[in-house]
N, C-alpha and C positions, 0 to 999 in steps of 0.2 A: 761747318756746314757738312751735312751728311752726304752719303753717296746718292747720286741722282739716278733713279730707275731709268733704264734705257727707253721705255715708252714715253717718259716725260721729256727726256732729252730730245727724242725724235719730234715730239709735239712742239717743243720750243724752237727747234730748227725750222719746222714747217711754218709756224706762226711768223717767225722772223722773215722768212722768204716771201710769204704771202703779203705781209705788210710792206716790204720793200718793193715788191712788184706792183702793188696797188698804189704806192706812193709815186713810183715812176710813171705809171699810167695816168694818174691824176695831174701830174706836172705837165703832161702833154695836152691835157684838156685846158687850154688857156684862152687868152684873149685873141682868138682867131689867128694865132701865129704872129701877132704883132711884137710880142715880147720874147726875148731869149729866156732860157731858164735862169740865168744869172740876174737879169733885170727883174724877172718875176720874184725871185728869191729876195732881192733887196726891198721891193715894194712890200712883200708880205712881212719881212722883218720889221720894217718901219711901222707897219700897221699893228703888228703884234706887240712890239717892244717900245715904240715911241721914237721921238727924235734922237739922232745920234750924229756924231761927226764922221767925216770920211774915214778917218783912221779907225774909229770904233767899228764901222761897217766892214772895212777891209779885214780887220782882225776876226770879226764874227763870221765872215764868209770865207775866211782862210785864203784870201787873195792879196796880191800886192796892192799898195796904194794907187799905183799907176793904173792897174786894171780896174779898180773901183772908181777911179776918176773917169775912165771911159764909160763905164756903166752908168754912173750918175749923170754924165754929160748927155747921154741919150735920153734918160728919164727926164732930165731937165728940159730938153728940147721938146719932148712930148707934153710938157706942162704938168707933170706928175709930182714935182717937188717944190717945196718952199725952202729957201735958205735964209737964215737969220744969224746975225753975229751972236756969239756966245756971250751972255751977260757977265760971266765970270772971267772970260779972257777974250777980249774983242778981236784978237788975231785969229781966233778959231771961228768956224762957221758950223752952225747946227742945221742939220738937214731933217726935214719932216715932210710928210705927205701933204700935197695941196688938196683942194676939194676934188679936182679931177683924179688925183692919185687915189684918194679914198674911194671914189666911185668906181675906179678901175679895179681895185682890189675886191670890192664887194661884188662887182660883176663877174670877176674870175671865180670867186668863191661860189656864187650862185650857179654859174655854168658848171663847175665841178660837182656841186651838190645835185644838180639836175641830171648830169651824166651818170653819176653813181646811182641815183634813185632809179633811173630808167634801166640801168644794167641790173640792179637788184630785181626789178620787176620782170625783165626779160629772161634772166637766167635762173631764178629761184621759184620754186613752188611756194604757195602761201605758208605751208608748214615749214619749209626751209627758211623762208624770210623770218618767220616767227622765232625759229631757233637762233638765227643770227642776232636778231633783236634782243633776245633774252641773254645772249652771251656778252653783249656790249658792256653792261655794268661790271662784269667779271674781268674783262680785258682792261677796262678803265682802272679798276682797282689794282691790277698788276702794273699798269703803266705809271701809276702814281706812287708806287713803292719806293 
């Protein structure tokens, strides 16, 4: 890899910071404060990646199994999860989203999309919004590298 020009390194740092700030902000635009960030993360992971065991979820979220058990217990009480025996090993339980869990994730995503759309309209001129829109495929290409 060749030497990175200072202006490119500066842009990379700026993009990373902006994406992290936007990610943190969107995480706070949630289901009216009902879910903690950990609970929301588990719901979104199950929505994105499909059913998993408690151990798999704990490893993916970098938490102890006991912490994941507490998170799953709350989500279960809210009716957001389905638990079924693992067909390959009946001692294990596979956790998936219930209908209410899927509806909740879709609602959170819609709320976040609406917040972001309104923020774009409130903060950007039409020309700036167009510039951001044109940059998205380029950022997508970098993200998929």
